C-alpha positions as CSV (number, residue, x, y, z in Angstrom):
1,M,319.8,172.0,231.2
2,K,318.3,172.0,234.2
3,E,316.0,174.9,233.3
4,M,314.9,173.2,230.3
5,M,314.5,169.8,232.5
6,S,311.4,171.8,234.8
7,S,309.2,172.6,232.4
8,P,307.7,170.0,229.9
9,I,307.8,170.5,226.1
10,Q,304.5,171.2,224.8
11,C,303.2,169.6,221.4
12,P,300.3,170.4,219.3
13,P,297.8,167.1,219.1
14,V,298.8,164.4,216.7
15,S,295.8,164.0,214.5
16,R,297.2,162.8,210.9
17,V,299.3,159.6,211.3
18,V,300.5,157.6,208.1
19,I,302.1,154.3,208.6
20,F,304.3,153.3,205.3
21,G,305.4,149.8,204.4
22,G,307.4,148.5,201.7
23,T,309.5,151.2,201.1
24,H,311.6,148.3,200.3
25,G,309.4,146.2,198.4
26,N,311.3,142.6,200.0
27,E,311.2,143.9,203.4
28,M,308.2,141.6,203.9
29,S,306.9,142.4,207.6
30,G,305.6,146.1,206.6
31,V,304.4,145.0,203.3
32,T,302.1,142.2,204.7
33,L,301.0,144.1,207.6
34,V,300.1,147.3,205.2
35,K,298.8,145.4,202.5
36,H,296.4,143.1,205.3
37,W,295.6,147.3,207.0
38,L,294.6,148.4,203.6
39,K,291.9,145.7,203.7
40,D,290.9,146.0,207.1
41,P,291.9,149.0,209.1
42,S,290.0,148.3,212.3
43,E,293.3,147.7,214.1
44,L,294.4,150.9,213.6
45,H,291.4,152.9,215.1
46,R,292.2,155.3,218.0
47,K,289.9,157.5,219.4
48,T,292.0,160.9,218.7
49,F,292.9,159.7,214.8
50,E,292.5,157.1,212.0
51,P,296.1,156.0,211.3
52,E,296.0,155.6,207.3
53,P,298.3,152.7,205.9
54,C,300.2,153.1,202.6
55,L,302.5,151.3,200.5
56,A,305.3,153.0,199.5
57,N,306.9,151.5,196.9
58,P,304.5,149.5,195.0
59,L,306.2,148.3,192.2
60,A,308.9,147.0,193.8
61,V,306.4,145.1,196.3
62,E,304.8,143.6,193.2
63,K,308.2,142.6,192.2
64,C,309.2,141.2,195.5
65,V,312.2,143.7,195.2
66,R,314.1,146.3,197.3
67,Y,313.7,148.8,193.9
68,I,313.1,149.2,190.5
69,D,315.6,151.7,189.1
70,S,317.0,153.6,192.7
71,D,316.5,153.1,196.5
72,L,313.3,154.8,197.4
73,N,314.7,155.6,200.9
74,R,317.6,157.7,200.2
75,S,315.1,159.7,197.1
76,F,313.8,162.5,199.9
77,S,316.1,165.1,199.4
78,E,315.3,168.4,198.8
79,E,316.9,168.6,194.8
80,V,314.8,165.3,194.3
81,L,311.5,166.7,196.0
82,S,311.8,170.4,194.1
83,S,313.0,169.3,191.2
84,S,310.8,169.1,188.0
85,E,309.9,165.5,186.6
86,S,311.5,164.4,183.7
87,E,310.4,161.1,182.0
88,S,314.0,160.0,182.6
89,D,313.9,160.1,186.1
90,P,313.9,156.7,188.4
91,Y,311.0,155.3,189.0
92,E,311.7,156.2,193.1
93,F,312.3,159.7,192.4
94,K,308.7,160.1,190.6
95,R,307.1,158.3,193.4
96,A,309.0,160.2,196.2
97,R,307.2,163.1,195.0
98,E,303.8,161.8,194.8
99,L,304.5,160.7,198.3
100,N,305.9,164.2,199.6
101,Q,302.8,165.7,197.8
102,K,300.3,163.5,199.6
103,Y,302.1,163.2,203.0
104,G,304.8,166.0,203.3
105,S,303.6,169.4,202.0
106,G,301.8,172.0,202.6
107,P,298.0,171.8,204.5
108,G,298.9,168.0,203.7
109,L,301.7,167.6,206.0
110,F,301.1,164.4,208.2
111,D,301.9,164.8,211.9
112,F,303.9,161.5,212.3
113,V,305.4,159.1,210.0
114,F,305.8,155.3,210.4
115,D,308.1,153.3,208.3
116,L,308.6,149.7,208.9
117,H,311.3,148.2,207.7
118,N,313.1,144.8,208.2
119,T,316.9,143.7,208.1
120,T,318.8,140.9,207.4
121,S,321.0,141.7,210.3
122,N,320.4,140.9,214.3
123,M,318.8,144.1,214.9
124,G,316.2,143.2,217.0
125,A,313.4,146.1,217.0
126,T,315.6,149.2,216.6
127,L,313.8,152.3,216.2
128,L,315.5,154.9,214.2
129,R,314.9,158.4,214.4
130,C,316.8,160.9,212.2
131,S,316.4,163.7,214.4
132,E,317.8,164.4,217.8
133,D,315.6,167.3,218.7
134,D,312.2,165.2,217.9
135,I,311.0,165.0,221.6
136,L,307.6,163.6,220.9
137,S,309.7,160.3,218.9
138,L,312.2,160.2,222.1
139,H,308.9,159.9,224.5
140,L,307.2,157.3,221.9
141,A,310.5,155.1,221.7
142,K,310.8,155.3,225.3
143,Y,307.1,154.1,225.5
144,L,308.1,151.5,223.2
145,Q,310.8,150.1,225.0
146,S,308.7,150.0,228.0
147,S,305.3,149.0,227.6
148,S,305.0,146.7,224.3
149,G,306.3,143.7,226.0
150,N,308.2,140.3,224.5
151,Q,311.7,141.1,225.5
152,S,313.1,138.8,223.3
153,M,313.3,141.1,220.5
154,P,314.6,144.2,223.0
155,C,314.2,147.9,221.8
156,Y,317.5,149.6,220.9
157,N,317.2,153.5,220.4
158,Y,319.0,154.6,217.1
159,L,319.9,158.2,216.2
160,I,320.8,159.3,212.6
161,D,321.8,163.1,213.3
162,I,320.6,164.9,210.1
163,P,319.8,168.4,209.6
164,K,316.0,168.2,207.6
165,K,317.9,170.3,204.6
166,D,320.1,167.0,204.2
167,N,318.0,164.3,204.9
168,V,317.3,162.0,202.2
169,Y,314.7,159.3,204.2
170,L,311.2,158.5,203.6
171,Q,310.6,159.4,207.4
172,N,312.0,163.4,206.7
173,I,308.7,164.1,205.2
174,G,306.6,164.1,208.5
175,K,306.3,166.5,211.5
176,H,307.4,163.5,213.8
177,S,308.8,160.1,212.5
178,L,310.3,156.7,214.1
179,C,311.4,153.9,211.6
180,L,311.2,150.1,212.7
181,E,314.0,148.1,212.0
182,L,313.4,144.7,212.8
183,G,315.8,141.5,212.3
184,P,317.2,139.0,211.4
185,Q,314.7,138.3,208.3
186,P,315.9,137.6,205.0
187,Q,314.6,139.4,202.3
188,G,311.6,138.2,200.9
189,V,310.9,136.0,203.7
190,I,308.0,136.1,206.3
191,R,308.9,135.5,209.9
192,A,305.8,135.3,211.9
193,D,307.8,136.1,215.3
194,V,309.3,139.3,213.1
195,L,306.0,140.1,212.1
196,T,304.2,139.7,215.1
197,R,306.5,142.2,216.8
198,M,306.4,144.5,214.4
199,R,302.6,144.7,214.5
200,E,303.3,145.5,218.6
201,L,305.2,148.2,218.1
202,V,302.9,149.8,215.9
203,N,299.8,149.2,218.1
204,C,301.6,150.7,220.9
205,G,303.3,153.4,219.3
206,L,299.5,154.0,218.3
207,D,298.4,153.7,222.1
208,F,301.1,156.2,223.2
209,L,300.0,158.7,220.2
210,D,296.4,158.6,221.5
211,L,297.1,158.8,225.3
212,F,299.0,161.8,224.1
213,N,296.3,163.5,222.4
214,Q,293.8,162.6,225.3
215,G,296.2,164.9,227.3
216,K,298.4,162.0,229.4
217,E,301.4,164.1,230.7
218,F,304.8,162.0,230.2
219,P,307.6,163.0,232.5
220,S,311.4,163.4,231.7
221,F,313.5,160.4,231.5
222,E,317.3,159.6,231.0
223,T,317.7,157.2,228.2
224,D,320.9,155.6,225.9
225,I,320.8,156.3,222.6
226,Y,323.2,154.9,219.7
227,K,324.3,157.6,217.7
228,V,325.8,156.9,214.3
229,L,329.5,157.9,214.0
230,T,330.8,155.8,210.9
231,R,330.3,153.4,208.0
232,V,332.7,151.1,207.0
233,D,333.3,148.9,203.8
234,Y,334.5,145.7,203.7
235,P,338.4,145.0,202.8
236,R,339.1,145.4,199.0
237,D,341.3,144.0,196.4
238,H,343.1,146.6,193.6
239,S,340.1,145.7,191.6
240,G,337.3,146.5,193.8
241,E,336.4,143.2,194.5
242,I,335.8,142.4,198.8
243,S,338.6,140.7,200.0
244,A,338.0,139.7,203.5
245,F,334.1,139.0,205.2
246,I,332.7,139.6,208.5
247,H,334.5,137.3,211.0
248,S,332.3,134.7,212.5
249,G,333.4,136.4,216.1
250,L,331.5,139.3,215.0
251,Q,328.7,138.4,213.1
252,D,325.3,138.6,214.8
253,K,326.9,140.9,217.4
254,D,324.7,143.9,216.7
255,Y,324.7,146.5,219.8
256,V,327.5,144.6,221.2
257,P,330.5,146.2,222.6
258,L,333.2,146.3,219.9
259,K,336.8,146.5,221.6
260,P,340.2,147.6,220.1
261,G,341.9,144.8,218.6
262,D,338.5,142.6,218.4
263,P,338.4,140.5,215.2
264,I,336.4,141.7,212.7
265,F,336.9,140.5,209.5
266,T,338.6,137.4,208.1
267,T,339.6,136.9,204.3
268,I,339.6,133.4,202.4
269,N,342.4,132.1,203.3
270,G,341.4,132.2,207.2
271,E,343.9,135.7,208.1
272,V,342.0,137.7,210.3
273,L,341.7,141.9,210.6
274,H,341.3,143.2,214.0
275,C,339.2,146.8,215.1
276,N,341.2,149.8,215.1
277,G,340.9,152.9,217.2
278,D,341.1,153.1,221.0
279,T,337.6,153.6,222.0
280,V,334.7,151.0,222.9
281,V,331.8,151.2,219.6
282,Y,328.8,149.1,218.8
283,P,328.3,147.7,215.3
284,T,325.3,148.1,214.1
285,F,323.4,146.8,210.6
286,I,326.2,144.1,210.4
287,N,326.3,142.0,207.4
288,E,323.0,143.5,206.1
289,A,322.2,142.0,202.7
290,A,321.2,145.7,201.3
291,Y,324.3,147.3,202.1
292,Y,326.4,145.3,199.9
293,E,325.7,147.5,197.2
294,K,326.1,150.5,199.2
295,K,329.8,149.4,200.1
296,V,328.9,149.2,203.8
297,A,330.2,146.0,206.4
298,F,328.9,147.5,209.4
299,I,327.7,150.8,210.7
300,L,329.5,151.8,213.8
301,T,327.5,153.9,216.5
302,E,328.3,155.0,219.9
303,K,326.4,154.7,222.8
304,V,325.1,158.2,224.6
305,S,323.0,159.0,227.8
306,R,320.5,161.7,226.9
307,K,318.5,163.7,229.2
308,V,314.9,163.8,227.8
309,P,312.6,166.9,229.2
310,A,309.0,165.9,230.2
311,L,306.0,166.4,227.3
312,K,302.7,167.7,227.4
313,L,299.8,167.9,225.0
314,E,299.9,172.1,223.5
315,T,296.6,173.5,225.5
316,L,295.2,176.7,223.8
317,E,296.6,179.0,226.3
318,H,299.7,178.2,225.3
319,H,299.1,180.2,221.6
320,V,297.7,183.1,223.7
């Protein structure tokens, strides 16, 4: 580790950048921003690249629903992307193949994917990554935490560590990626404060990539990461119906330490269910509206410290 930390990681320049909004059609910050940028992309222009805005799920956006047939952000598995198209396929499978063909394959492979989301949970500005080894996105997340302002909605570094072959998320199609999850914001609603914060983060992220392309070196650092441990379902009765809901003491306490014995659920009759286990964990996506159908009441994470090596632009000499 000491040797790795002493020498910077070199990455090639980032020349092709896509910004997806409307991966879920009722998450309105990304939908609104991308619609605006499609009409007037001048705000996105940077010295070293021209980002491309894209509405990921236009039919869902049109109807202001999360999806049409199935969740687009769970449709980018190798199996779906590599299979032949069938008339019976869900709309989102067909759309996933279209997006992968344009942004994620062969010479068209994009260098960086931003995917813009909202959550009904009190997640602040969550910077969600799917690869522990993506050093470029780690540095981008660090830059956002230190340079994007507006600490009333702080940034959290969030990791769902998934092997690329098992990754079903849209951001998986790029070489590097970052998903922005901002909340709380109800589905189908535009909150000006949340939209403004997302806009700040996107522009700050583009600034970072532009600086990197121009040769700015970024030093090593140590950072806290919230790493997913497990998903917790609601208590259910014998017929599968939810029998208890999020306790008021847990509601809106995303990223707040959850200790053994703390209340997590309460029944309609007032019975309180408590947290099991013997370690402190950090709950996230608490009472997320979109996760009821996925049988997820909240997602538990652990807070881990990570040393990240310095980053610099790959030079021609590096290839020799």
